[in-house]
C-alpha positions as CSV (number, residue, x, y, z in Angstrom):
1,M,28.7,12.2,12.9
2,N,27.9,13.3,9.4
3,T,24.9,15.6,9.9
4,G,25.2,17.0,6.3
5,N,23.7,13.9,4.9
6,H,21.8,12.6,7.9
7,L,24.1,9.7,8.8
8,S,23.9,9.8,12.6
9,W,23.3,7.6,15.7
10,H,19.9,9.4,16.0
11,C,18.8,8.5,12.5
12,D,15.7,6.8,13.9
13,E,14.2,10.1,14.9
14,H,13.9,11.0,11.2
15,T,12.4,7.5,10.5
16,S,9.8,8.0,13.1
17,S,8.7,11.4,11.8
18,E,5.3,12.1,10.3
19,L,7.1,13.2,7.0
20,Y,8.7,9.8,6.7
21,R,5.4,7.9,7.6
22,Q,3.7,9.6,4.7
23,R,5.8,7.5,2.3
24,F,4.1,4.4,3.5
25,K,0.5,5.6,3.5
26,G,-2.2,4.3,1.1
27,K,-2.4,1.1,-0.9
28,I,1.2,1.2,-2.2
29,G,2.6,1.9,1.3
30,N,0.6,-1.0,2.7
31,L,1.8,-3.4,0.0
32,I,5.4,-2.4,0.7
33,I,5.1,-2.9,4.5
34,K,3.2,-6.2,3.9
35,R,6.0,-7.6,1.7
36,Q,8.6,-6.5,4.2
37,N,6.9,-8.1,7.2
38,E,6.0,-11.3,5.4
39,L,9.6,-11.8,4.4
40,L,10.9,-11.0,7.9
41,L,8.4,-13.4,9.6
42,S,9.2,-16.2,7.1
43,F,12.9,-15.8,8.0
44,L,12.3,-15.8,11.7
45,G,10.0,-18.8,11.8
46,D,8.0,-19.5,14.9
47,I,8.5,-16.6,17.3
48,R,5.8,-17.4,19.9
49,G,7.1,-16.5,23.3
50,K,10.4,-15.2,21.9
51,S,11.9,-12.0,23.3
52,I,12.5,-9.6,20.4
53,L,14.3,-6.2,20.5
54,D,13.3,-3.9,17.7
55,V,16.1,-1.3,17.4
56,G,14.9,2.0,15.8
57,A,11.4,0.8,16.1
58,G,9.7,4.2,15.9
59,H,8.7,3.9,12.2
60,G,6.1,1.4,13.5
61,Q,6.4,-1.0,10.6
62,L,7.4,-4.1,12.6
63,A,6.0,-4.1,16.1
64,E,2.4,-5.0,15.5
65,A,3.3,-7.8,13.1
66,L,5.8,-9.3,15.7
67,L,3.2,-9.0,18.5
68,N,0.5,-10.7,16.4
69,A,2.9,-13.5,15.8
70,G,3.2,-14.1,19.5
71,A,6.5,-12.4,20.3
72,E,7.3,-10.4,23.4
73,V,8.5,-7.1,21.8
74,T,10.8,-4.4,23.2
75,A,10.7,-1.3,21.1
76,Y,13.9,0.7,21.4
77,G,14.8,4.2,20.0
78,S,17.1,7.1,20.6
79,S,14.4,9.3,22.2
80,R,10.9,9.1,23.7
81,G,9.6,11.2,20.9
82,A,10.8,8.6,18.4
83,L,8.6,5.9,20.0
84,E,5.5,7.9,21.0
85,K,3.3,6.5,18.3
86,L,4.0,2.9,19.5
87,M,2.8,3.6,23.1
88,P,-0.7,2.2,22.6
89,L,0.7,-1.2,21.7
90,P,1.2,-3.9,24.4
91,L,5.0,-3.8,24.3
92,R,8.0,-2.8,26.4
93,S,10.0,0.2,25.4
94,G,13.4,1.8,26.1
95,T,15.4,4.7,24.9
96,G,19.1,5.5,24.7
97,P,21.9,5.6,22.2
98,L,21.9,3.3,19.1
99,Y,25.6,2.7,19.9
100,P,26.4,1.3,22.3
101,L,23.1,-0.5,23.1
102,P,22.4,-0.4,26.9
103,F,21.6,-4.1,27.1
104,G,23.5,-7.2,28.3
105,D,25.1,-9.8,26.2
106,R,22.5,-12.2,24.6
107,E,19.7,-10.4,26.5
108,F,17.1,-11.0,23.8
109,D,16.4,-14.1,21.7
110,I,16.1,-12.1,18.5
111,V,17.1,-8.6,17.5
112,V,15.7,-6.8,14.4
113,S,16.4,-3.4,13.0
114,F,14.7,-2.0,9.9
115,R,15.1,1.4,8.2
116,T,18.1,2.1,10.3
117,F,21.2,0.1,9.2
118,P,21.9,2.1,6.0
119,H,21.8,5.4,8.0
120,V,24.2,4.9,10.9
121,P,27.7,6.4,10.7
122,D,29.5,3.0,11.2
123,W,27.5,0.0,10.2
124,R,30.1,-2.5,11.5
125,L,29.9,-1.1,15.1
126,F,26.1,-1.1,14.8
127,L,26.0,-4.7,13.6
128,G,28.3,-5.8,16.3
129,E,25.9,-4.4,18.9
130,L,22.9,-6.0,17.3
131,C,24.8,-9.4,17.5
132,R,26.1,-8.8,21.0
133,V,22.6,-8.5,22.6
134,A,21.0,-11.4,20.5
135,A,21.1,-15.0,21.7
136,E,19.8,-16.6,18.5
137,K,19.1,-14.4,15.5
138,V,19.6,-11.0,14.0
139,S,17.6,-9.6,11.1
140,F,17.9,-6.2,9.4
141,D,17.5,-4.6,6.0
142,C,20.3,-3.0,4.0
143,V,21.2,-1.8,0.5
144,T,23.9,-4.0,-1.0
145,K,26.4,-3.3,-3.6
146,D,25.4,-5.1,-6.8
147,I,24.5,-4.3,-10.4
148,M,21.5,-2.2,-9.3
149,S,23.7,0.0,-7.0
150,F,25.2,1.7,-10.1
151,F,21.9,3.6,-10.4
152,K,22.2,5.0,-6.8
153,P,23.2,8.5,-7.9
154,L,20.3,8.8,-10.3
155,L,17.8,7.3,-7.8
156,Y,19.0,9.5,-5.0
157,R,18.4,12.6,-7.1
158,I,14.9,11.4,-8.0
159,K,14.2,10.7,-4.3
160,M,15.4,14.1,-3.3
161,K,13.1,15.7,-5.8
162,K,10.0,13.6,-5.2
163,E,10.3,12.8,-1.5
164,P,11.4,15.8,0.7
165,G,13.6,14.9,3.6
166,T,15.3,12.0,1.8
167,R,18.5,11.0,3.5
168,D,21.7,9.6,2.0
169,Y,22.4,6.0,2.7
170,T,25.4,3.6,2.6
171,L,25.9,0.5,0.5
172,Q,27.5,-2.6,1.7
173,K,29.1,-5.6,0.1
174,K,27.5,-8.9,1.1
175,A,30.9,-10.4,1.7
176,D,31.8,-7.5,4.1
177,I,28.6,-8.1,6.1
178,R,29.3,-11.9,6.2
179,N,32.8,-11.2,7.6
180,A,31.6,-8.7,10.2
181,A,28.9,-11.1,11.3
182,H,31.4,-13.9,11.6
183,E,33.6,-11.7,13.9
184,S,30.6,-11.4,16.2
185,G,29.9,-15.1,16.3
186,F,27.1,-15.2,13.7
187,R,26.7,-16.8,10.3
188,W,24.8,-15.4,7.3
189,E,21.8,-17.7,7.1
190,S,19.7,-16.2,4.3
191,S,18.8,-13.0,2.5
192,E,16.3,-11.8,-0.1
193,G,15.5,-8.5,-1.8
194,Q,12.1,-7.1,-1.2
195,F,11.4,-5.4,-4.6
196,L,13.1,-5.4,-7.9
197,L,12.0,-1.8,-8.8
198,P,13.0,1.1,-6.5
199,L,10.4,1.8,-3.9
200,V,10.3,5.4,-5.0
201,A,9.0,4.2,-8.4
202,H,6.0,2.5,-6.8
203,R,5.3,5.6,-4.7
204,I,5.5,8.0,-7.6
205,V,3.0,5.9,-9.6
206,K,0.8,5.6,-6.4
207,R,-1.1,2.6,-7.8
208,P,-0.1,-1.1,-7.9
209,I,0.2,-1.2,-11.7
210,L,3.9,-2.2,-11.4
211,M,3.2,-5.1,-9.0
212,P,2.8,-7.7,-11.9
213,I,6.5,-6.9,-12.8
214,E,7.4,-7.5,-9.2
215,Y,5.5,-10.8,-9.1
216,L,7.2,-12.1,-12.2
217,A,10.6,-11.0,-11.0
218,R,10.0,-12.8,-7.7
219,M,8.9,-16.0,-9.4
220,A,12.0,-15.9,-11.6
221,G,14.3,-15.5,-8.7
222,V,15.6,-12.1,-9.9
223,T,14.3,-10.2,-6.9
224,R,16.1,-12.5,-4.5
225,R,19.4,-11.7,-6.0
226,Y,19.1,-8.1,-7.3
227,G,16.2,-6.7,-5.4
228,G,16.2,-4.2,-2.5
229,P,16.2,-3.3,0.2
230,V,17.7,-6.7,1.2
231,V,16.4,-8.5,4.3
232,V,19.3,-10.4,5.9
233,L,19.0,-13.1,8.5
234,L,22.0,-14.0,10.7
235,E,22.1,-16.9,13.2
236,R,24.5,-17.4,16.0
237,A,27.1,-20.0,15.1
238,T,27.2,-23.0,17.4
């Protein structure tokens, strides 16, 4: 466990903190979450009646949207404290280690995990567990190694200065994720970046004046290839 830069199997406790939630308050925060959820739901398709496990759910960004779409949601986190703000919602909940997950093979139709993948100590082990307990689909967000990743050192310094409590995060090659998914019996179905500009840039500005840039980049297909964080959809291979 690398506690020096917050990479741990309990990383969801930080994500569920009030300090972290403040980053997604206000108009910009709502736009960020709206884009994230619309992209996820477009990938998953019709989820009415589907059982969905949300791993690291305490940030509260997914559960309500999944419930509204008709899914049966189980929110899972590494502690009760990490899930306490979700308790008013009509969902199941469970706590335990992020690795290994205390569920049976293919116990859920779909497994999702957002704001967690880049912060676990071993993403391959984590992905293997997400795939193991999913019968049909797995979706998560990550930060991939591409042209924009060369700016990570600068962006990380800016985030550390502007957003207290910023954690380090790992970068993955898309090919490595594809291979790891294949080893777990899944295929890479689709992926898309959420925003072209770093999220911290939007939060620093605090107003949606940069959103026209995002719209044009999305229409031109630039965000799909170079944007981040990247939403990935895996489907079980038949």
